[in-house]
C-alpha positions as CSV (number, residue, x, y, z in Angstrom):
1,M,29.6,-82.4,9.4
2,A,27.3,-80.0,7.4
3,R,25.2,-81.6,4.6
4,P,25.8,-80.6,1.2
5,L,23.4,-78.1,-0.3
6,R,23.0,-80.2,-3.8
7,P,20.3,-82.6,-2.7
8,L,18.4,-79.3,-1.2
9,L,18.7,-77.5,-4.4
10,P,15.1,-78.7,-6.0
11,L,13.5,-78.2,-2.7
12,L,14.5,-74.4,-2.9
13,L,13.7,-73.9,-6.3
14,C,10.1,-75.0,-5.4
15,L,9.9,-72.4,-2.7
16,P,7.8,-69.0,-3.7
17,P,9.8,-66.0,-4.2
18,P,9.0,-64.0,-0.8
19,L,10.1,-67.1,1.0
20,L,13.7,-67.1,-0.8
21,L,14.3,-63.4,0.3
22,L,14.1,-64.6,3.8
23,L,17.0,-67.0,3.6
24,P,20.2,-66.0,4.6
25,P,22.6,-65.2,2.0
26,A,25.6,-67.4,1.7
27,A,29.0,-66.3,2.7
28,A,30.8,-64.3,0.2
29,P,34.0,-66.2,-1.1
30,G,37.2,-64.8,-0.3
31,R,36.5,-63.5,3.2
32,P,38.4,-65.7,5.5
33,C,39.2,-63.9,8.8
34,S,41.5,-66.4,10.6
35,P,45.0,-66.1,12.4
36,T,47.9,-65.8,10.5
37,G,49.7,-69.3,10.1
38,L,52.6,-69.9,12.5
39,S,55.2,-72.5,11.5
40,R,56.2,-75.2,14.0
41,D,59.0,-73.6,15.3
42,T,57.4,-70.5,16.3
43,V,56.9,-69.8,20.0
44,L,54.0,-67.1,20.6
45,G,54.4,-64.8,23.5
46,R,52.3,-61.8,24.8
47,P,53.7,-58.4,25.9
48,G,54.5,-58.7,29.8
49,A,54.6,-62.1,30.0
50,N,57.3,-64.8,30.5
51,V,58.4,-67.4,28.2
52,T,60.9,-70.4,28.4
53,L,62.9,-71.3,25.3
54,T,64.5,-75.0,25.3
55,C,67.3,-76.1,23.3
56,Q,67.1,-79.8,23.6
57,D,64.8,-82.1,25.5
58,Q,67.6,-83.7,27.5
59,A,70.2,-81.3,28.5
60,P,74.1,-82.1,27.5
61,V,76.1,-83.4,30.6
62,N,79.0,-81.1,31.4
63,I,78.6,-79.3,28.2
64,P,77.8,-75.5,28.4
65,V,74.8,-74.2,26.0
66,S,75.1,-70.7,24.9
67,W,72.2,-68.6,23.3
68,Q,72.3,-66.0,20.6
69,V,69.5,-63.8,18.9
70,E,69.3,-63.0,15.4
71,A,67.0,-60.6,13.3
72,R,65.4,-57.6,14.6
73,G,65.5,-58.6,18.5
74,A,69.3,-58.8,18.6
75,S,69.7,-55.1,19.9
76,A,67.1,-55.6,22.7
77,A,67.9,-59.0,23.7
78,G,71.4,-58.5,23.3
79,G,71.5,-55.5,25.8
80,R,70.2,-58.0,28.4
81,R,72.6,-60.8,29.7
82,L,71.5,-64.1,28.5
83,A,72.1,-66.8,30.8
84,G,73.6,-70.0,29.5
85,G,72.0,-73.4,29.6
86,N,69.6,-75.8,28.1
87,V,66.7,-73.5,29.1
88,L,66.5,-69.8,28.5
89,L,64.1,-67.9,30.4
90,L,63.0,-64.4,29.1
91,Q,60.7,-62.2,31.6
92,R,58.5,-59.1,30.9
93,L,58.5,-59.7,26.9
94,R,58.1,-56.7,24.5
95,Y,57.6,-56.1,21.0
96,E,61.1,-55.7,20.7
97,D,62.1,-59.3,21.9
98,S,60.6,-60.8,18.6
99,G,63.3,-62.6,16.7
100,R,65.0,-65.7,16.2
101,Y,67.0,-67.5,19.2
102,S,69.5,-70.3,18.4
103,C,71.3,-72.3,20.7
104,S,74.8,-73.9,20.4
105,V,76.9,-76.3,22.0
106,G,80.8,-75.9,21.4
107,G,80.0,-73.8,18.6
108,R,77.8,-76.2,16.8
109,P,74.2,-75.0,16.6
110,L,71.7,-77.3,17.8
111,R,68.3,-75.5,17.4
112,S,66.7,-72.5,16.1
113,L,63.4,-70.9,17.3
114,R,61.3,-68.0,16.4
115,L,59.9,-65.9,19.1
116,L,56.8,-63.8,18.2
117,V,55.6,-61.2,20.9
118,E,52.1,-60.1,19.8
119,E,48.3,-59.9,21.2
120,P,45.2,-60.4,19.6
121,P,43.9,-57.5,17.5
122,E,41.0,-55.4,18.6
123,T,37.6,-55.9,17.1
124,P,36.7,-53.5,14.1
125,R,34.2,-51.1,14.4
126,V,34.2,-49.6,11.2
127,S,32.5,-46.5,9.8
128,C,32.3,-45.2,6.4
129,Y,32.0,-41.5,4.8
130,R,32.4,-40.2,1.5
131,R,34.0,-36.6,1.0
132,S,31.9,-35.8,-2.2
133,H,29.9,-37.3,-4.9
134,D,32.9,-38.0,-7.0
135,K,35.2,-39.3,-4.2
136,D,35.8,-42.8,-3.2
137,V,34.3,-44.1,-0.2
138,L,36.7,-44.1,3.2
139,C,36.0,-46.7,5.9
140,E,38.0,-46.4,9.1
141,W,37.9,-47.6,12.8
142,P,40.0,-46.2,15.6
143,L,42.1,-48.5,18.0
144,Q,42.3,-48.1,21.8
145,A,46.0,-49.2,21.9
146,K,48.9,-49.8,19.3
147,P,48.2,-53.0,17.5
148,S,51.1,-55.6,17.1
149,P,53.8,-54.9,14.3
150,G,52.4,-58.0,12.5
151,T,48.5,-57.1,12.4
152,R,46.8,-56.9,9.3
153,A,43.6,-55.4,8.5
154,M,41.0,-56.3,5.2
155,L,38.0,-55.0,4.1
156,W,35.4,-56.7,1.6
157,V,32.5,-54.6,-0.1
158,K,29.7,-56.1,-2.2
159,R,26.2,-55.4,-3.5
160,R,23.4,-56.6,-1.1
161,F,21.2,-59.6,-2.3
162,V,23.5,-59.7,-5.3
163,A,25.4,-63.1,-6.1
164,E,28.7,-61.7,-6.9
165,N,32.4,-61.8,-5.5
166,A,33.3,-59.2,-2.8
167,T,35.8,-56.7,-3.7
168,E,38.9,-57.0,-1.2
169,Q,40.6,-53.8,0.1
170,R,43.9,-53.8,2.2
171,C,43.8,-51.2,5.0
172,R,46.6,-48.9,6.2
173,Y,47.3,-48.3,9.7
174,F,48.1,-44.5,10.9
175,S,49.9,-44.4,13.7
176,K,49.4,-40.6,14.6
177,A,45.7,-40.9,14.2
178,R,45.7,-44.6,15.9
179,K,43.2,-46.0,13.4
180,F,43.2,-48.1,10.2
181,L,42.0,-46.4,7.0
182,C,40.4,-48.4,3.6
183,R,39.6,-46.8,0.5
184,V,36.9,-48.4,-1.6
185,K,36.8,-47.5,-5.2
186,V,33.4,-46.6,-6.6
187,P,33.1,-47.6,-10.3
188,P,31.2,-44.4,-12.3
189,G,27.6,-44.7,-12.9
190,T,27.1,-46.8,-9.5
191,D,23.6,-46.3,-8.3
192,D,24.0,-44.0,-4.9
193,T,20.9,-45.5,-3.6
194,K,21.7,-49.2,-3.7
195,P,22.7,-50.7,-0.7
196,L,26.2,-52.4,0.0
197,V,27.4,-54.7,2.6
198,V,30.7,-53.7,4.3
199,S,32.9,-56.6,6.2
200,T,36.0,-56.1,7.8
201,C,38.8,-58.3,9.4
202,A,41.7,-57.8,11.7
203,H,44.3,-60.5,12.1
204,N,48.1,-61.6,13.2
205,G,49.7,-64.4,14.7
206,A,48.1,-64.3,18.1
207,G,44.3,-64.2,16.5
208,A,41.8,-62.8,14.3
209,S,38.7,-60.7,15.0
210,A,36.0,-59.9,12.5
211,G,33.9,-56.8,12.7
212,E,30.3,-56.8,12.4
213,D,28.8,-56.2,8.8
214,R,27.6,-52.5,7.9
215,I,24.9,-51.8,5.2
216,I,25.4,-48.5,3.6
217,T,24.6,-46.6,0.8
218,L,26.8,-44.0,-1.1
219,S,24.4,-41.2,-0.4
220,S,24.0,-42.0,3.1
221,V,27.8,-41.9,4.0
222,L,28.5,-38.4,2.4
223,K,30.2,-36.3,4.8
224,P,32.2,-33.3,3.5
225,D,35.3,-31.8,4.7
226,P,35.0,-28.7,6.8
227,P,34.8,-25.3,5.3
228,L,37.8,-23.4,4.7
229,N,39.0,-19.9,5.2
230,V,36.6,-18.6,7.9
231,T,37.0,-15.1,8.7
232,V,34.9,-12.6,11.0
233,E,35.0,-9.0,10.1
234,A,33.4,-6.1,11.8
235,L,30.9,-3.7,9.8
236,E,31.5,0.1,9.9
237,K,29.1,2.0,12.3
238,A,27.4,-1.2,13.5
239,P,28.4,-2.2,16.8
240,Q,26.1,-5.2,17.1
241,R,26.9,-6.8,13.7
242,L,29.7,-9.2,12.6
243,R,30.4,-10.4,8.9
244,V,31.4,-14.0,8.6
245,N,32.8,-15.4,5.3
246,W,33.7,-18.9,4.6
247,S,34.7,-21.0,1.5
248,Y,33.9,-24.6,0.1
249,P,36.4,-27.2,1.1
250,S,38.6,-28.3,-1.8
251,S,37.3,-31.8,-2.0
252,W,33.6,-30.6,-3.0
253,D,32.9,-29.2,-6.5
254,P,29.9,-26.5,-6.1
255,R,29.7,-26.7,-9.7
256,F,27.4,-29.9,-9.8
257,Y,26.6,-30.2,-6.0
258,W,25.9,-27.4,-3.5
259,L,26.4,-27.4,0.2
260,R,24.2,-26.0,3.1
261,F,26.1,-24.5,6.2
262,Q,25.3,-24.1,9.8
263,V,26.9,-21.2,11.8
264,R,27.6,-21.0,15.5
265,Y,28.9,-18.3,17.5
266,R,29.1,-17.0,21.1
267,P,30.6,-14.1,22.9
268,E,33.9,-15.2,24.7
269,P,32.7,-15.1,28.2
270,A,29.7,-17.0,27.5
271,R,29.7,-21.0,26.8
272,T,26.7,-21.7,24.7
273,F,26.7,-21.0,21.2
274,T,24.0,-19.3,19.0
275,E,23.5,-21.5,16.0
276,V,22.1,-20.3,12.5
277,D,20.9,-22.9,10.3
278,Q,19.8,-23.3,6.4
279,V,22.5,-20.9,5.4
280,M,23.1,-21.5,1.2
281,T,25.6,-18.7,0.9
282,T,29.0,-18.5,2.0
283,W,28.8,-15.6,4.4
284,L,26.4,-14.6,7.3
285,D,25.7,-11.3,8.8
286,I,25.2,-11.7,12.7
287,R,23.0,-9.0,14.1
288,D,22.9,-9.6,17.4
289,A,26.5,-9.4,18.6
290,W,27.7,-8.3,22.1
291,R,29.1,-4.5,21.9
292,G,32.8,-4.5,22.4
293,M,33.0,-8.5,23.1
294,Q,35.2,-10.7,21.1
295,H,33.2,-13.6,19.2
296,V,34.2,-17.0,18.7
297,V,32.6,-18.3,15.4
298,Q,32.5,-22.0,13.7
299,V,30.9,-23.3,10.4
300,R,30.2,-26.6,9.3
301,A,28.6,-28.0,6.1
302,Q,26.0,-30.8,4.7
303,E,25.1,-31.8,1.3
304,E,22.3,-29.6,0.2
305,F,19.4,-32.2,0.4
306,G,20.3,-33.2,3.8
307,H,21.9,-36.4,2.4
308,G,24.5,-37.8,4.7
309,A,26.1,-36.5,7.8
310,W,27.3,-32.9,8.5
311,S,31.0,-32.2,8.5
312,E,33.2,-31.6,11.4
313,W,33.2,-28.0,12.7
314,S,35.7,-25.8,11.1
315,R,38.3,-24.0,13.1
316,E,37.5,-21.3,15.6
317,A,37.8,-17.7,14.3
318,V,37.3,-14.7,16.1
319,G,36.3,-11.1,15.7
320,T,35.0,-8.2,17.5
321,P,32.3,-5.8,16.4
322,W,33.1,-2.1,15.4
323,I,33.8,0.2,18.5
324,D,32.8,3.8,18.0
325,P,35.9,6.1,18.5
326,S,34.0,8.7,20.6
327,D,33.2,6.0,22.9
328,L,36.7,5.2,23.5
329,T,37.5,9.2,23.9
330,S,35.0,9.6,26.5
331,E,36.0,6.4,28.6
332,M,39.9,6.8,28.2
333,G,40.3,10.6,27.4
334,P,41.4,12.1,24.1
335,F,45.2,11.1,25.0
336,S,46.7,7.9,26.1
337,S,49.7,9.5,28.0
338,Q,48.6,9.9,31.9
339,F,50.6,10.3,35.0
340,P,49.4,9.9,38.5
341,G,48.8,13.2,40.6
342,E,49.7,13.4,44.3
343,D,46.7,11.4,45.6
344,G,47.7,8.5,43.0
345,T,45.0,9.1,40.6
346,Y,45.2,9.3,36.8
347,G,43.2,12.5,36.8
348,I,45.4,14.9,34.5
349,T,45.5,13.9,30.7
350,L,48.2,15.5,28.7
351,P,49.2,15.2,25.0
352,P,52.2,13.0,24.1
353,E,54.1,15.7,22.7
354,L,54.4,17.5,25.9
355,F,56.6,14.6,27.3
356,G,59.5,15.5,24.8
357,E,62.4,17.5,25.4
358,D,63.0,21.0,24.2
359,D,65.4,21.3,21.3
360,A,66.9,24.0,22.8
361,G,67.6,23.7,26.5
362,G,66.6,20.1,26.9
363,T,64.1,21.1,29.3
364,V,60.7,19.1,29.8
365,V,58.1,21.4,28.9
366,E,55.3,22.3,31.5
367,A,51.7,21.3,30.8
368,S,48.7,23.2,31.6
369,T,45.6,21.3,32.7
370,R,42.9,21.6,30.4
371,S,39.3,20.4,30.8
372,V,37.6,18.7,27.8
373,A,34.0,19.3,27.3
374,H,31.7,16.9,25.5
375,P,29.9,18.8,22.5
376,H,26.6,17.2,23.8
377,A,26.7,19.6,26.8
378,F,26.9,22.6,24.8
379,L,23.6,21.6,22.9
380,V,22.1,21.0,26.2
381,A,23.0,24.3,27.5
382,G,22.2,26.3,24.4
383,G,18.9,24.7,24.1
384,S,18.0,25.5,27.6
385,L,19.0,28.9,27.3
386,L,16.8,29.4,24.1
387,L,13.9,27.8,25.8
388,G,14.1,30.1,28.8
389,I,14.3,33.4,26.7
390,A,11.2,32.5,24.7
391,L,9.4,31.5,27.9
392,F,10.4,35.3,29.4
393,L,9.3,37.1,26.4
394,G,6.1,35.1,26.4
395,I,5.2,36.0,29.7
396,V,6.0,39.9,29.1
397,V,3.6,39.9,26.0
398,R,0.9,38.2,28.2
399,Y,1.3,40.6,31.0
400,K,1.3,43.5,28.5
401,Q,-2.2,42.7,26.8
402,M,-3.6,42.3,30.4
403,W,-2.4,45.7,31.5
404,R,-3.8,47.5,28.4
405,T,-7.2,45.8,28.9
406,G,-7.4,46.2,32.8
407,G,-8.8,49.4,33.0
408,L,-12.1,48.5,31.1
409,R,-12.5,45.0,33.0
410,T,-12.0,46.6,36.3
411,A,-14.4,49.5,36.0
412,K,-17.5,49.3,38.7
413,P,-20.7,51.2,38.9
414,E,-20.9,53.9,41.6
415,G,-22.1,53.3,45.1
416,E,-19.9,50.2,45.5
417,G,-17.3,51.8,48.0
418,Q,-14.6,52.9,45.3
419,H,-13.6,56.4,44.5
420,V,-14.4,57.8,40.9
421,L,-11.6,59.6,39.5
422,V,-12.7,63.2,38.7
423,P,-10.5,65.2,36.4
424,L,-9.2,68.1,38.1
425,G,-8.8,70.3,35.2
426,P,-11.8,71.7,32.9
427,P,-13.8,69.7,30.6
428,S,-12.2,69.2,27.3
429,P,-14.0,71.1,24.3
430,P,-15.7,68.8,21.8
431,L,-13.6,67.0,19.3
432,S,-14.9,69.4,16.3
433,D,-14.0,72.7,18.3
434,T,-10.5,71.5,19.2
435,P,-7.6,71.3,16.7
436,L,-5.9,68.4,15.7
437,L,-2.4,69.2,16.9
438,S,-3.1,70.8,20.4
439,P,-0.3,71.5,22.9
440,P,-0.2,69.1,25.9
441,A,-1.9,69.9,29.1
442,P,0.5,70.5,31.8
443,P,0.7,67.3,34.2
444,V,-1.2,68.1,37.5
445,P,0.7,66.3,40.4
446,G,-1.3,63.2,41.9
447,A,-3.4,62.7,38.8
448,L,-3.4,59.2,37.0
449,H,-2.7,59.4,33.3
450,V,-3.9,56.2,31.7
451,T,-3.1,57.8,28.4
452,N,0.5,57.9,29.0
453,L,0.7,54.3,30.0
454,D,-1.0,53.3,27.0
455,Y,1.4,55.1,24.9
456,F,4.3,53.6,26.7
457,F,3.1,50.1,26.3
458,S,2.1,50.6,22.7
459,G,5.4,50.9,21.3
460,Q,5.0,54.1,19.5
């Protein structure tokens, strides 16, 4: 038997304050976690087990005993043939078998028993989060299996190191998500940094289970909802860029507190994501996208100063960078209508209008093969032609200059084995004795006229 604390109160008051903090806090009142009380006429059974119901301790002699079911189990049990007799055996119990079973003899009721088919609840493993600074705290814990129909869950919250009663909250079960969810009201003006103690309990007629206490603060449980309206757009004439846009979740008011975002993206053939952190805007330009590949993009959010946890990733959004139309033309041809040739290849490309019928005679118009040349080929050919012409003109000018000065550079003194050119005609008179315009001398056969060559190359 536990000793009362009243005789120890003077001793506790004499302890120094540091030692008082080391004492374990007393259990908060109003936090019972015990199985639901069962009446004396209730029989508890586990799902899948067998149970035996007895009408009387001593069976009546030569009097038939009949059983009937009342309440919600009537349809399930009535579908099975109930054997008569003082003892009723039910095999492979289900939740639907719960109900009130009554036995009677000759139409006179003798006994009524309540059968409860349940199993003990799972131990709560609670986690709490807050969607915004001005929202309530939500605490939840998932379940591995569906709980028994009579299972109830409770949650208590109180400030740590404060002698006060805990606030009790009843939790609700969501069958689709298969979890219990509890809402904790946060009074206005509550300090976000003060620690709170969260306790949980789940109980039913088969047993009770208390979860481990959690110590939280309102700032540490911040967890925004995922960003909304994530879109991916291509930027014109930018084959390696994508513009990602998104919006704040509806549960977060950006007028008072901001969010920071994290973006991850990958081309569809790849499995690993590239992540971009510390994004304070609601848009991002991706500058290293793969050309012509579809990309998958997701965004998540966190409180701007890093308090709390990141939100879940948003839904996937996809987008493809801008593709140059000339690239598609060079790869696929200028038209999309092609037909196979005799060798099975698609070498001839025809305009779509050539596949229609003539209005007059209804015959198919014959098409001629046309080769489509790329404009870059004309530029390269023209440049090469101009370069060749310029080179040829340079060579001609160079040889012209060398020819004019070749007679003076190649002259050698007498006696070196070369024949000196001797004029065959009479010597010309001095310059002062000849008129300015003299008739040209008749050409002499076999003579080399250097002056005529100079005149030809001088362009005069």
